[in-house]
C-alpha positions in Angstrom: 0.0 0.0 0.0 2.9 2.4 0.7 4.1 2.0 -2.9 0.9 3.4 -4.6 1.3 7.1 -3.7 5.0 7.2 -4.5 4.6 6.5 -8.2 2.4 9.6 -9.0 4.8 11.8 -7.0 7.8 10.6 -9.0 5.9 11.3 -12.3 4.9 14.7 -11.2 8.5 15.4 -10.2 9.8 14.4 -13.6 7.2 16.6 -15.3 8.1 19.6 -13.2 11.8 19.1 -13.9 11.1 18.9 -17.6 9.0 22.2 -17.4 11.8 23.9 -15.5 14.4 22.7 -18.1 12.2 24.0 -21.0 11.8 27.4 -19.2 15.5 27.7 -18.6 16.3 26.9 -22.3 13.7 29.5 -23.4 15.3 32.1 -21.2 18.7 31.3 -22.5 17.4 31.5 -26.0 15.9 35.0 -25.3 19.2 36.1 -23.7 21.2 34.9 -26.7 18.9 36.7 -29.1 19.1 39.9 -27.0 22.9 39.7 -26.9 23.1 39.1 -30.7 20.9 42.1 -31.3 23.1 44.3 -29.1 26.2 43.1 -31.0 24.7 44.2 -34.3 26.2 47.5 -35.6 23.8 50.4 -35.1 24.6 53.5 -37.0 22.9 56.1 -34.7 24.6 54.8 -31.6 28.0 54.7 -33.4 27.6 58.3 -34.4 26.4 59.3 -31.0 29.5 57.6 -29.5 31.8 59.5 -31.9 30.2 62.9 -31.2 30.1 62.5 -27.4 33.7 61.1 -27.2 36.5 63.0 -25.5 38.8 62.8 -28.5 36.1 64.4 -30.8 35.6 67.3 -28.3 39.3 67.9 -27.8 40.0 67.7 -31.5 37.4 70.3 -32.3 38.8 72.5 -29.5 42.3 72.3 -31.0 40.8 73.2 -34.5 39.2 76.2 -32.9 42.5 77.3 -31.4 44.3 76.8 -34.7 41.6 78.8 -36.4 42.3 81.7 -34.0 46.0 81.6 -34.7 45.6 81.4 -38.4 43.2 84.4 -38.4 45.7 86.4 -36.4 48.6 85.7 -38.8 46.4 86.3 -41.8 45.4 89.7 -40.6 49.0 90.6 -39.8 50.2 89.4 -43.2 47.8 91.8 -45.0 48.6 94.8 -42.9 51.5 96.0 -45.1 51.5 97.2 -48.7 50.3 96.0 -51.1 47.8 94.7 -48.5 47.6 91.3 -50.1 47.3 88.0 -48.1 49.2 84.9 -49.2 47.1 82.3 -51.1 47.8 79.4 -48.7 45.8 81.2 -46.0 42.7 80.8 -48.1 43.4 77.1 -48.4 43.8 76.8 -44.6 40.5 78.7 -44.1 38.7 76.3 -46.5 40.1 73.3 -44.7 39.0 74.7 -41.3 35.6 75.5 -42.5 35.3 72.0 -44.0 36.2 70.5 -40.6 33.6 72.7 -38.8 31.0 71.7 -41.4 31.7 68.0 -40.9 31.4 68.5 -37.2 27.9 69.9 -37.6 26.9 67.2 -40.0 28.0 64.5 -37.6 26.1 66.1 -34.8 23.0 66.6 -37.0 23.0 62.9 -38.0 23.7 61.7 -34.4 21.1 63.8 -32.6 18.5 64.1 -35.4 16.4 67.2 -36.0 14.7 67.2 -32.6 17.9 66.5 -30.6 19.9 69.0 -32.5 17.5 71.9 -32.1 15.6 70.9 -28.9 18.2 68.9 -27.0 20.3 69.8 -24.0 22.9 71.4 -26.2 20.5 73.3 -28.5 21.9 76.7 -27.7 25.5 75.7 -28.5 24.3 73.9 -31.6 22.4 76.9 -32.9 25.4 79.1 -32.1 27.7 76.8 -34.0 25.2 76.6 -36.9 25.1 80.4 -37.3 28.8 80.9 -37.1 29.7 78.0 -39.4 26.8 79.0 -41.8 28.4 82.4 -42.2 31.8 80.9 -42.7 30.5 78.5 -45.4 28.7 81.4 -47.2 31.9 83.5 -47.0 34.1 80.7 -48.4 31.6 80.0 -51.2 31.4 83.7 -52.2 35.2 84.1 -52.1 35.7 81.0 -54.3 33.1 82.3 -56.8 34.5 85.8 -56.9 38.1 84.5 -57.4 36.9 82.3 -60.3 35.1 85.2 -61.9 38.2 87.4 -61.5 40.3 84.7 -63.1 37.9 84.3 -66.1 37.4 88.1 -66.7 41.0 89.0 -66.0 40.2 92.1 -63.9 38.4 92.6 -60.6 35.1 94.4 -60.4 35.2 97.1 -57.7 31.8 96.0 -56.4 33.1 92.5 -56.0 36.1 93.7 -54.1 33.9 95.7 -51.8 31.7 92.8 -51.2 34.7 90.5 -50.6 36.0 93.0 -48.0 32.7 92.7 -46.1 33.0 88.9 -46.3 36.5 89.0 -44.8 35.1 90.9 -41.8 32.5 88.1 -41.5 35.4 85.6 -41.5 36.9 87.3 -38.4 33.6 86.5 -36.6 34.5 82.9 -36.9 36.9 83.5 -34.0 33.8 83.9 -31.8 33.7 80.1 -31.6 36.5 80.3 -29.1 33.7 80.7 -26.6 33.2 77.0 -27.0 36.4 76.6 -24.9 34.3 77.5 -21.8 32.6 74.1 -22.1 35.9 72.2 -21.8 38.0 74.4 -19.5 36.5 74.5 -16.1 38.8 77.3 -14.9 37.6 79.7 -17.6 34.1 78.7 -16.8 34.6 79.4 -13.1 36.1 82.9 -13.9 33.1 83.7 -16.1 30.6 82.6 -13.5 32.4 84.7 -10.9 32.4 87.8 -13.0 28.7 87.3 -13.9 27.8 86.8 -10.3 29.5 90.0 -9.2 28.1 92.3 -11.9 25.4 93.6 -9.5 28.0 94.4 -6.8 30.2 96.0 -9.3 27.4 98.3 -10.5 26.7 99.5 -7.0 30.4 99.9 -6.3 30.7 102.2 -9.4 27.7 104.1 -8.2 29.4 104.6 -4.8 32.6 105.8 -6.4 30.7 108.3 -8.6 29.0 109.7 -5.5 32.4 110.1 -3.7 33.9 111.7 -6.8 31.0 114.1 -7.0 31.2 115.1 -3.4 34.9 115.7 -3.4 34.6 117.6 -6.7 32.0 119.9 -5.2 34.2 120.4 -2.1 37.4 121.2 -4.1 35.5 123.5 -6.5 34.0 125.4 -3.6 37.5 125.8 -2.0 38.9 127.1 -5.4 36.0 129.5 -5.9 36.5 130.9 -2.4 40.2 131.3 -3.0 39.5 133.2 -6.3 36.8 135.3 -4.6 39.1 136.4 -1.7 41.8 137.2 -4.2 39.4 139.3 -6.3 38.3 141.2 -3.2 41.9 142.0 -2.3 42.8 143.0 -5.8 40.0 143.3 -8.5 42.7 143.4 -11.3 44.3 140.1 -10.2 43.3 137.1 -12.1 42.9 133.7 -10.6 45.3 131.0 -11.5 44.4 129.4 -14.9 45.2 125.9 -13.7 42.8 126.3 -10.8 40.0 127.7 -12.9 40.6 125.2 -15.7 40.3 122.1 -13.5 38.2 123.2 -10.6 36.7 126.6 -11.5 
C-alpha cells in the first residue's frame, strides 16, 4: 500500500523538472537573441559615441585654437603694402571651414532634428550653426569671386567691396573660441564669478561716482572761495588758470 502514492509523486517530479528545463532553455534563447541584437552594428549609436567622445571634443577644441592663430597671422600678413594675403591662408581657411561643417553634419546625423534643435545642447548647436553657416557662405562667395576674376581678367570694384565685407565676417568665426568655456573649467569658473559679481560691481561704481561728485563739489568750492578772496583784495588780479581750468 505504501508503494501506490510514490509512483504519482515521481511522475509529477519528472514533469516539473522537464518544465523547468524548458523554461531555462527558453530564457537562455531569449538572452542569446538579445545579446546578438546588441552586438549588431547600429549607425545612430555609433555616431552618438563619436560625437560624445572626448577625442572628438578635444579635437574640435584644437581646431578652434588653430583657427584663431591662423586668423591672427592672416590679418597681420595683410597689414603692409600691397595689403595682399598669401594664397595658402585661403586654403587653410577652407580646410578649417570643412572641418567645422563635418562636425555639424555628424552632430545633426547623431542627434537628429529634434535632438539638434531641442536637446540639452541646443543653444550651443544653434550658435555653431550660425557661425559655421556664415563661414561656409563667405568661403563660397570668395571662391566664386576668385573664379570670376580669373575668367574676366580684372576685378570688379563692387566684387572687391563685397569681398572686403566677407573678410570681416570671416573674423567673426573666431567667436567660436567661446566653446572653450565648455571644456576648460577654470575659464568657466572665472566667467561665472564675473557674472555673479556684476550687480555688486554696478553699485560699487555708483558709490565711487557719489564720492567723486562730493569731493569735486568740495574742491570746487575751495577754489572758488580762493579766487573770490583774491578778487576782493585786488580786482585786477586774475585767478590761477590751472585752478579755474580744472576746478573753476
